[in-house]
PLY file of the C-alpha trace (Angstrom):
ply
format ascii 1.0
element vertex 294
property float x
property float y
property float z
element edge 293
property int vertex1
property int vertex2
end_header
0.30 -0.29 -0.13
1.01 3.05 -0.76
-0.18 5.13 1.74
-0.49 3.38 5.69
0.64 3.50 8.74
0.79 7.81 9.31
1.39 10.18 7.24
2.40 14.06 8.10
0.67 17.01 5.42
3.12 19.55 4.93
2.15 23.30 5.35
3.07 25.32 2.52
5.87 28.49 4.19
5.70 31.51 2.65
8.28 34.44 2.71
7.70 38.50 3.58
6.58 38.64 -0.06
4.20 35.26 -0.69
6.39 33.96 -2.22
6.94 30.11 -1.57
9.83 29.96 1.47
11.93 27.35 -0.19
15.23 27.28 2.46
11.82 26.86 5.10
10.52 23.92 3.31
13.82 22.04 3.67
13.86 22.50 6.94
10.57 21.44 7.87
11.22 18.47 5.26
14.22 17.59 6.78
12.40 17.03 10.46
9.56 14.02 8.66
12.72 12.28 7.20
13.75 10.83 10.26
10.85 10.73 12.65
8.72 7.49 10.86
6.11 8.76 9.02
4.89 6.75 6.05
4.30 9.88 3.25
4.28 13.25 2.77
1.12 14.59 1.32
0.99 17.79 0.31
-1.48 20.38 -0.56
-5.02 19.56 0.51
-6.35 22.60 3.05
-3.13 22.10 4.38
-1.05 22.80 2.02
-3.33 26.21 0.86
-2.74 25.28 -3.15
-6.12 26.06 -3.94
-4.61 29.64 -3.73
-0.97 28.72 -5.87
-0.85 28.26 -9.57
0.34 25.00 -11.43
3.50 26.08 -11.82
3.79 26.43 -8.36
1.90 23.90 -7.12
4.60 21.99 -9.03
7.81 23.69 -7.71
6.33 22.21 -4.59
6.51 18.51 -5.72
10.10 18.50 -7.18
11.66 20.32 -4.89
10.19 17.74 -2.04
10.74 14.89 -4.99
14.16 15.83 -4.90
14.68 16.35 -0.68
12.77 12.76 -0.10
15.03 11.47 -2.22
13.00 7.77 -2.33
12.59 7.54 1.13
9.22 7.12 1.63
6.11 7.98 -0.84
4.99 11.97 -2.00
1.80 12.39 -2.49
0.50 15.72 -3.74
-3.50 16.70 -4.56
-3.97 17.19 -7.89
-8.13 17.16 -8.51
-10.22 19.96 -7.78
-13.70 21.27 -9.63
-12.11 22.18 -12.75
-11.41 18.54 -14.50
-8.83 19.90 -17.64
-6.84 21.64 -14.86
-7.17 18.57 -12.79
-6.13 16.38 -16.04
-3.46 18.61 -16.57
-1.88 19.41 -13.48
-2.01 14.92 -13.00
0.18 14.69 -16.03
2.41 17.39 -14.71
2.36 15.89 -11.22
3.03 11.98 -13.18
5.78 13.02 -15.45
7.44 15.09 -12.44
7.32 11.09 -10.05
4.81 11.44 -7.67
4.08 8.36 -6.06
0.51 8.85 -6.22
-2.45 11.40 -6.85
-5.08 12.84 -4.63
-8.29 13.64 -6.22
-10.55 16.08 -3.66
-14.05 16.76 -4.54
-14.93 18.99 -6.73
-16.02 22.49 -4.52
-18.63 25.39 -5.30
-19.90 23.88 -8.90
-21.78 21.15 -7.14
-22.62 18.10 -9.31
-24.80 15.16 -9.57
-23.63 11.15 -9.17
-22.83 10.90 -12.78
-20.60 13.84 -13.20
-18.54 13.11 -10.20
-17.95 10.07 -11.58
-16.77 10.67 -15.33
-15.06 13.41 -13.29
-12.85 10.68 -11.66
-13.14 8.45 -14.62
-11.74 10.84 -16.38
-9.01 12.21 -14.67
-7.59 8.79 -13.52
-7.96 7.43 -17.26
-5.85 10.18 -18.32
-2.75 9.18 -15.37
-3.39 5.27 -15.17
-1.52 6.14 -11.86
-2.42 5.09 -8.62
-4.88 8.02 -6.86
-6.98 8.78 -3.80
-9.99 10.39 -3.57
-10.87 12.53 -0.44
-14.36 13.18 0.70
-14.52 15.72 2.91
-17.94 17.38 2.99
-17.62 20.67 5.11
-15.37 22.27 2.66
-17.10 20.40 -1.07
-20.70 20.83 1.13
-21.31 17.04 -0.47
-20.72 12.82 0.71
-19.09 12.02 -2.04
-21.75 8.52 -2.68
-19.82 5.48 -2.04
-21.47 3.91 -4.91
-19.12 6.33 -7.09
-15.97 4.98 -5.42
-16.90 1.51 -6.09
-17.78 1.99 -9.58
-14.24 3.60 -9.32
-12.64 0.85 -7.85
-12.57 -0.48 -11.11
-10.75 1.39 -12.69
-7.27 -0.45 -11.05
-5.63 2.09 -9.87
-7.82 3.38 -7.54
-5.45 2.90 -4.48
-7.99 4.24 -1.57
-10.09 6.62 0.18
-9.37 9.71 2.65
-12.16 9.92 4.58
-12.55 13.42 5.64
-15.91 13.94 7.57
-16.90 12.67 10.73
-19.23 9.88 9.99
-17.87 7.54 11.64
-20.53 4.98 9.50
-18.92 5.67 6.58
-15.31 4.02 7.30
-17.59 1.11 8.04
-19.27 1.21 4.92
-16.43 1.99 2.84
-14.28 -1.02 4.40
-17.59 -3.14 3.90
-18.29 -2.18 -0.26
-14.58 -1.95 -1.23
-12.13 -4.29 -1.93
-8.81 -5.16 0.53
-6.16 -3.69 -1.52
-7.74 -0.36 -1.72
-6.90 1.40 1.48
-9.16 3.51 3.83
-6.88 6.64 4.97
-8.29 9.14 8.74
-8.02 13.06 6.96
-8.62 14.01 10.42
-6.28 13.44 13.20
-9.89 13.81 16.03
-11.09 10.40 13.84
-7.56 8.74 14.00
-8.86 6.12 16.75
-12.19 5.32 15.78
-11.22 5.10 11.93
-8.71 2.12 12.90
-10.99 0.50 15.37
-13.35 -0.39 11.76
-10.10 -1.10 9.80
-9.14 2.10 8.40
-6.05 1.28 6.98
-3.89 4.86 8.65
-4.31 8.85 8.75
-3.30 12.07 7.27
-2.12 14.20 10.50
-1.69 18.25 11.14
-0.60 17.72 13.95
2.41 15.96 12.84
4.32 19.54 10.38
4.71 20.10 15.09
4.44 16.69 16.88
5.28 13.96 14.46
7.29 11.44 16.85
3.46 11.73 18.62
1.06 11.12 15.49
3.35 7.91 14.70
3.56 6.85 18.19
-0.89 6.49 18.09
-0.75 4.75 14.93
2.04 2.63 15.86
0.85 1.42 19.21
-2.90 0.61 17.96
-1.57 -1.45 15.13
0.63 -3.41 17.80
-2.52 -4.07 20.08
-1.12 -1.30 22.34
-4.28 -0.32 22.48
-4.41 1.50 25.90
-1.38 3.10 25.10
-2.94 4.50 21.75
-5.68 5.65 23.72
-3.98 7.51 26.07
-1.19 9.39 23.15
-4.28 10.69 20.97
-6.59 11.86 25.00
-3.40 13.78 25.81
-3.15 15.10 22.17
-6.52 15.23 22.06
-6.77 19.23 23.24
-4.32 20.27 20.68
-6.34 18.40 17.80
-9.66 20.91 19.61
-7.34 24.05 18.88
-6.59 23.64 15.71
-10.13 23.89 15.17
-10.77 27.05 16.22
-10.06 28.57 12.64
-10.30 26.94 9.12
-7.35 24.52 8.56
-4.72 25.41 8.29
-4.59 29.11 10.24
-4.27 27.73 13.66
-1.06 25.02 12.76
0.58 27.72 10.87
-0.21 29.84 13.54
1.32 28.02 16.47
4.28 26.71 14.43
5.36 29.93 14.51
4.59 30.41 17.75
6.62 27.46 18.22
9.86 29.15 16.08
9.26 27.20 12.79
9.17 31.11 10.90
6.79 29.85 7.89
5.23 33.05 7.13
1.78 33.79 6.86
-1.00 33.08 4.48
-2.51 34.31 0.91
-6.27 35.75 0.59
-8.36 34.68 1.64
-6.67 33.07 4.88
-5.69 35.32 7.39
-4.54 36.43 11.17
-5.74 34.14 13.45
-8.11 36.26 15.80
-5.83 37.14 18.45
-7.89 35.95 21.49
-8.03 31.97 19.50
-4.44 32.32 19.80
-4.30 33.72 23.64
-5.67 29.77 24.23
-3.09 27.77 21.82
-0.37 29.81 23.63
-2.38 28.75 27.18
-2.04 25.38 26.61
1.52 25.30 24.68
2.07 26.44 28.21
0.49 24.59 30.23
2.43 21.53 27.70
5.74 23.54 28.73
5.79 23.32 24.89
7.87 26.34 24.13
10.05 26.42 21.51
10.62 23.67 17.86
0 1
1 2
2 3
3 4
4 5
5 6
6 7
7 8
8 9
9 10
10 11
11 12
12 13
13 14
14 15
15 16
16 17
17 18
18 19
19 20
20 21
21 22
22 23
23 24
24 25
25 26
26 27
27 28
28 29
29 30
30 31
31 32
32 33
33 34
34 35
35 36
36 37
37 38
38 39
39 40
40 41
41 42
42 43
43 44
44 45
45 46
46 47
47 48
48 49
49 50
50 51
51 52
52 53
53 54
54 55
55 56
56 57
57 58
58 59
59 60
60 61
61 62
62 63
63 64
64 65
65 66
66 67
67 68
68 69
69 70
70 71
71 72
72 73
73 74
74 75
75 76
76 77
77 78
78 79
79 80
80 81
81 82
82 83
83 84
84 85
85 86
86 87
87 88
88 89
89 90
90 91
91 92
92 93
93 94
94 95
95 96
96 97
97 98
98 99
99 100
100 101
101 102
102 103
103 104
104 105
105 106
106 107
107 108
108 109
109 110
110 111
111 112
112 113
113 114
114 115
115 116
116 117
117 118
118 119
119 120
120 121
121 122
122 123
123 124
124 125
125 126
126 127
127 128
128 129
129 130
130 131
131 132
132 133
133 134
134 135
135 136
136 137
137 138
138 139
139 140
140 141
141 142
142 143
143 144
144 145
145 146
146 147
147 148
148 149
149 150
150 151
151 152
152 153
153 154
154 155
155 156
156 157
157 158
158 159
159 160
160 161
161 162
162 163
163 164
164 165
165 166
166 167
167 168
168 169
169 170
170 171
171 172
172 173
173 174
174 175
175 176
176 177
177 178
178 179
179 180
180 181
181 182
182 183
183 184
184 185
185 186
186 187
187 188
188 189
189 190
190 191
191 192
192 193
193 194
194 195
195 196
196 197
197 198
198 199
199 200
200 201
201 202
202 203
203 204
204 205
205 206
206 207
207 208
208 209
209 210
210 211
211 212
212 213
213 214
214 215
215 216
216 217
217 218
218 219
219 220
220 221
221 222
222 223
223 224
224 225
225 226
226 227
227 228
228 229
229 230
230 231
231 232
232 233
233 234
234 235
235 236
236 237
237 238
238 239
239 240
240 241
241 242
242 243
243 244
244 245
245 246
246 247
247 248
248 249
249 250
250 251
251 252
252 253
253 254
254 255
255 256
256 257
257 258
258 259
259 260
260 261
261 262
262 263
263 264
264 265
265 266
266 267
267 268
268 269
269 270
270 271
271 272
272 273
273 274
274 275
275 276
276 277
277 278
278 279
279 280
280 281
281 282
282 283
283 284
284 285
285 286
286 287
287 288
288 289
289 290
290 291
291 292
292 293
């Protein structure tokens, strides 16, 4: 399986002029190379690809691939709400050497099941490489019907489903409906224990940008049968997970990283700095947990 265990979803650092800061990105990648994370994920809401053009996205991919040097798989979001753009970007990512693509549900131009199926099929057939479908109803406004995902599994290059909802019932339905070789991945830190309990193969962690060893340990403990240990660490990290939801992702995680000295810069509009009162809650929790620097 290309994506299993605990993968980290990288934030994108920006300079003072809002350009991609590759020097800081290099430091972030170096932090994860020996951390035990099973894969590097680029894009999704954490990576802010929605504010970038295709050349910028591919430049991040090329830089990351060179740094990782095949030590772990690199997955990149290339599926957006425009089929033509998604196909073009997916082909470019394949040519660069990405290990797998992440295809998110189209947003704003909401469609029906027939449209969804053809949208994803067009991308997957054009690239003929491993693809992950991501269901993210909070951001896209709807759930991808499971029968659409089942139909896509018949193409042969559906490697998995990234389930980014809090609907625990979907994890059970997905696992019981899809072939065993199609991975089920939780896209939310706070759903890792429930998802693994229903047969998920791993999760994509935002918190791993800072606490990568802890995120890895949650999965490894659960996977080795040390359920109580996994739960204990999960409950310890849960207050942080809740604070990361005070603002839309990645505002809270990037703010926290800056507080801890990562110097990853600010955001591109429409994302904006964290509300001061909410940021104060993060500071207080970090102090309570005696976390004061990188």
